[in-house]
Phi, psi and omega in degrees: 000319184300312178307317187286323175298313183300313181299324174293319173306306181293326179300318178299323183280324186280315188261149183280079183262165178307165174294324185294322180292319178303321179282065183263176179279001178236156176220150179242131175272102194280333170299322183286319178301305177310321185284321192251339192224027186296321179293312178299322177293322183297322182290319183289325190279348173260357176275124184300328181289337182285317178297319183293318180298322184294306185298329179292320190281327177301322177290000177268347189299323185300325183290337180298317185283331182263343187285113184264001179297146176299127181082007178048054180299319178298322180287321175295317176310313185292310178299323180293315178298313174306308189302309183285336174287318183243036178295147173209160182298317180291326174291318177303323182285325172292321174302315184294330184286316176300319182287323183293336182253007178065038178273005183227143180232141183249136173296158185277156168250354174060043172236146183235163187270137183282342180050061177284159185293142181265145175297125183293346182257002178264158176199187180292347176288331176305332179265012186303142179096215185243140185215150168238149176273123180264320179228152178217146186261317178291124189293346173245299184300325185263001185253359181295141184279160167068037174283126197214121167272108186287319178195138173238111179216160178282132181237125179255076189218106182303308181306314179288313184296325180285006176289342169267121187243119177289164174297133179098003165103346182289151183243162180290135191263156184269145356284153177224176180259129175272109193249103183247121189215164174204163177195168184258131176255160179255128173263193178293326192236350193202202173243155173225120180286138185224132183220148173213156164244129182253154172257113182254148180301143187256355183246032173275119184290171177295146174074016184242145170304147189240117177268125183228157171234155175198171179255138183214113176054042174087003183220157189272132175241159171224149181225159161241128185251140174234109181268109182289327179201130178246100179253172186304317187249005177201151174225136180255125184232128172255138172234139171247116184256131185250143176204106168049049173095349184263140176234124167255128183250140176213182174207142178234136166265095182276136179230141178300145176308150171061028182239130172248125184291139179268173183305316182294326180285317186297320178298322179296320174305304184304324180292318181296317176299325184288315188287331189260332183228341180083017173273158180257108177250134016259003195292336180273000189243162169264152176258122189264160173270145185206164175096156182298331180282346180249345188238126181216043183064223182280354187279342179265137186252145181213177182279171173298142192304327176307320184292341178271005179283153173272005173215156186273133176270135170242000000 
């Protein structure tokens, strides 16, 4: 998403586009870019994929103003597909530099984090092992298919843990949690398998919200995780993702492999969401595709995540 927004901002500056295009939801401080990122910008603007990403993302600007969904998810979906379709190393490096030096401003999406109460007996250890997502709350970010925690394990290795750097230069300390996950993302024409391994803090006590940082498409992101309930066969996780003043709120129902939730468990989940957040489960959630028999990386094609909702976004 960030790369897509950045190329829209810099594209409006570089190319002779119409006034309506220039009046987009992002703005780039070109003096800031010239001071902090001249080499990376020079490499990006001669990259054909960066040009294609710019043209694609500029076409999303009108959606920002017409999109009435909470969090402007249709707009985010548009820019994200552009980003994934035309991603390049030069674009990612320019993105990271511009974000790190605060050279871009984003129009608001007016979403705040609900900060729900956390299960007092939960922690990152509750997610140890392997999990598949069965249900997701956010109509975009939680409804990509095949969301899979391949392995969550504790690692006592300073070199590995220090790969994640917090703002200000501090790193994750050992021991830390190694969080390996993947899911399928949508491009303009296809799906794209995406996976990463993050280093998560190993010193968060039980019953506390969990702040994490990670690298995504060239820039640093941060989230706060709230574990609403940690059961033997499922974990309910609410996440608030932050990016340059934007907040995206979602929730995932993580389930152990080879498990089909029974009616009693589904009723328990419904009660937790209603009592803690006022959400209706499962009607407010998408039912995701999961499991090795349903997921095969980029070779499986599926519909846009909005089409997998149990209700229609307008």
